C-alpha positions as CSV (number, residue, x, y, z in Angstrom):
1,M,134.7,-53.4,82.1
2,L,136.0,-52.0,85.3
3,R,132.8,-52.0,87.2
4,R,132.0,-55.8,85.8
5,S,135.8,-56.8,87.1
6,L,134.9,-55.2,90.5
7,F,131.8,-57.3,91.0
8,L,133.6,-60.6,90.3
9,L,136.0,-59.8,92.5
10,C,133.8,-59.2,95.0
11,L,131.6,-62.4,94.5
12,C,134.8,-64.4,94.4
13,L,135.7,-62.6,98.2
14,S,131.9,-63.6,99.2
15,W,131.8,-67.0,98.1
16,P,133.1,-69.2,101.3
17,A,130.6,-67.3,102.9
18,M,128.0,-68.2,100.7
19,A,129.2,-71.7,100.4
20,E,128.8,-72.2,104.1
21,P,125.3,-71.5,105.7
22,G,124.6,-71.2,109.0
23,F,125.6,-69.6,112.3
24,Y,129.2,-69.4,113.8
25,L,130.0,-68.5,117.2
26,Y,133.2,-67.1,117.9
27,Q,135.3,-66.1,121.1
28,L,137.4,-63.4,121.2
29,P,141.0,-62.9,123.0
30,D,138.9,-61.1,126.2
31,G,136.7,-63.7,126.6
32,S,133.4,-62.4,124.9
33,R,131.7,-64.0,122.0
34,T,129.9,-63.0,119.0
35,V,127.7,-64.9,116.5
36,S,128.1,-64.5,112.7
37,D,126.1,-65.9,109.7
38,R,129.3,-66.0,108.0
39,L,133.2,-67.6,108.3
40,L,135.5,-64.6,110.1
41,Y,139.1,-65.0,109.5
42,G,140.8,-62.7,111.5
43,K,143.2,-64.3,114.1
44,E,141.4,-62.7,116.9
45,Y,138.2,-65.2,116.2
46,K,138.6,-68.5,117.1
47,L,135.6,-70.4,116.2
48,I,134.1,-72.6,118.9
49,R,130.6,-74.0,117.5
50,K,128.9,-73.9,113.7
51,S,124.8,-74.7,113.8
52,E,122.9,-75.0,111.2
53,N,120.2,-73.0,113.3
54,V,120.1,-70.0,116.0
55,S,118.5,-72.0,118.4
56,G,120.6,-71.9,121.7
57,I,123.3,-69.9,120.3
58,G,122.0,-66.9,122.5
59,R,123.0,-68.9,125.6
60,M,126.0,-69.9,124.7
61,V,127.0,-66.2,123.5
62,A,126.3,-65.3,127.1
63,G,129.7,-66.4,128.5
64,A,128.6,-65.3,132.1
65,Y,125.6,-68.0,131.6
66,Q,124.9,-69.8,134.9
67,P,122.4,-71.8,135.3
68,A,121.2,-73.3,138.7
69,A,123.4,-75.9,139.5
70,G,120.7,-77.9,141.2
71,E,118.9,-77.5,138.3
72,N,122.0,-78.9,136.0
73,V,123.2,-81.4,138.6
74,K,119.8,-83.3,138.4
75,R,120.1,-82.8,134.0
76,F,123.7,-84.3,133.9
77,E,123.7,-86.9,137.2
78,S,122.6,-90.2,135.2
79,L,125.4,-89.1,132.8
80,I,127.9,-88.5,135.3
81,E,127.4,-92.2,137.4
82,R,127.4,-94.0,134.2
83,V,130.7,-92.4,133.2
84,A,132.1,-92.3,136.8
85,E,131.1,-96.3,137.5
86,R,132.4,-97.1,134.3
87,H,136.2,-95.6,134.8
88,E,135.9,-96.4,138.7
89,V,136.0,-93.0,139.9
90,D,134.0,-91.8,142.8
91,T,130.7,-89.9,141.7
92,A,131.1,-87.3,144.1
93,L,134.3,-86.1,143.4
94,V,133.3,-85.8,139.4
95,K,130.1,-83.6,140.5
96,A,132.5,-81.7,142.8
97,V,135.0,-81.0,139.9
98,I,132.5,-79.8,137.6
99,H,130.7,-78.0,140.2
100,T,133.7,-76.0,140.9
101,E,135.0,-75.7,137.5
102,S,132.0,-74.9,135.5
103,Y,128.9,-74.6,137.8
104,F,127.4,-77.3,135.8
105,N,127.5,-75.1,132.5
106,P,127.9,-77.1,129.9
107,N,128.8,-74.3,127.7
108,A,131.3,-72.4,129.9
109,T,134.6,-71.4,128.2
110,S,137.4,-69.8,130.2
111,R,139.9,-66.8,129.4
112,K,142.6,-69.6,129.2
113,G,140.6,-71.8,126.7
114,A,139.3,-74.2,129.1
115,S,135.8,-75.2,127.7
116,G,132.7,-77.2,128.8
117,L,131.6,-79.1,132.2
118,M,134.6,-80.1,133.0
119,Q,136.7,-77.2,131.7
120,L,139.2,-79.4,129.5
121,M,142.2,-77.4,128.0
122,P,142.8,-78.3,124.5
123,Q,146.0,-80.3,124.7
124,T,144.0,-82.5,127.3
125,A,141.2,-82.5,124.9
126,R,143.6,-84.1,122.2
127,R,145.0,-85.9,124.6
128,Y,141.6,-88.3,125.0
129,G,140.5,-88.0,121.8
130,V,137.8,-85.2,122.1
131,I,136.3,-84.0,118.9
132,D,133.6,-81.6,120.7
133,L,134.6,-79.9,123.8
134,Y,130.9,-78.8,124.5
135,S,129.5,-82.2,124.2
136,P,128.5,-83.2,128.0
137,Q,129.2,-86.9,127.0
138,Q,132.7,-86.3,125.7
139,N,133.9,-83.7,127.8
140,I,132.8,-85.7,130.8
141,D,134.3,-89.1,129.6
142,A,137.6,-87.1,129.2
143,G,137.6,-85.4,132.4
144,V,136.9,-88.4,134.3
145,R,139.4,-90.5,132.3
146,Y,142.1,-87.5,133.7
147,L,140.7,-87.6,137.2
148,R,141.3,-91.8,137.0
149,D,144.6,-91.1,135.6
150,L,145.5,-88.3,138.0
151,L,144.9,-90.7,141.0
152,Q,146.6,-93.5,139.6
153,R,149.6,-91.2,139.2
154,Y,149.2,-89.8,142.3
155,D,148.5,-92.9,144.7
156,H,144.8,-91.5,145.1
157,R,146.3,-88.6,146.9
158,L,143.3,-86.1,146.5
159,H,145.0,-83.0,147.1
160,L,147.4,-83.6,144.8
161,V,145.4,-85.3,142.0
162,L,142.8,-81.6,142.1
163,A,146.0,-79.2,142.2
164,A,147.0,-81.4,139.4
165,Y,143.7,-81.0,137.6
166,N,143.8,-77.2,138.2
167,A,147.7,-76.2,137.7
168,G,149.4,-79.1,135.9
169,E,151.3,-82.1,136.6
170,G,154.5,-80.1,135.9
171,A,154.0,-77.8,138.9
172,V,152.8,-80.7,141.4
173,D,156.0,-82.1,140.3
174,K,157.9,-79.3,140.5
175,Y,156.9,-78.1,144.1
176,K,156.7,-82.1,144.9
177,G,152.9,-80.9,146.6
178,I,150.8,-78.6,146.2
179,P,152.1,-75.4,144.0
180,P,152.1,-72.0,146.6
181,Y,149.7,-70.6,143.9
182,K,146.6,-69.0,145.5
183,E,144.3,-70.0,142.9
184,T,144.8,-73.7,143.3
185,Q,145.3,-73.9,147.0
186,R,141.8,-72.3,146.7
187,Y,140.7,-74.8,144.2
188,V,141.6,-77.8,146.2
189,K,139.9,-76.4,149.8
190,K,136.6,-75.6,147.3
191,V,136.7,-79.0,145.2
192,M,137.1,-81.1,148.8
193,Q,133.9,-79.0,150.4
194,F,131.9,-79.7,147.5
195,K,133.1,-83.6,147.3
196,S,132.0,-83.7,151.2
197,R,128.6,-82.2,150.1
198,Y,128.1,-84.5,147.5
199,T,129.1,-87.3,149.4
200,R,126.5,-86.8,152.1
201,T,123.7,-86.4,149.2
202,N,124.5,-89.2,147.0
């Protein structure tokens, strides 16, 4: 009787995993990723993607994966141009931000939780109605809309726009300019350099 009860208990505990076939990609607090064929409930496991099959998951597990930028510029070029034109944002600026943020890796995830091509933070994604942060279409559309809103807010002063994209609007408003953060100062300089490059090649 005891054995039968234990068997039924184990069956019940395993039922959620049995009821949800597929592969689950989780991110751990240190930024590393792991794949499981069942749901994991520990608070340290952040579910970032579910897939019916394992195809393509290996690439997403490799958090350091970075394809050649030139290869993915071509891959996403038409999408970037369409979205940038729709929202009236300079295509070269969008490419420069994507290059700096993710190196054109649609599966990029930072340790702070920024995700996708334009490295959107969860709160920014929610603001612009993003459902799938790793969808190039959704990610780029939200990122470009955010850039458009920042351009309007800071009267097209690009240095402030880029500083706000990196450090947040609150930091830019607090310091009435680029915040005294080395990371943000390097970020602004880097994006401006890439923008000049993409302006010449567009």
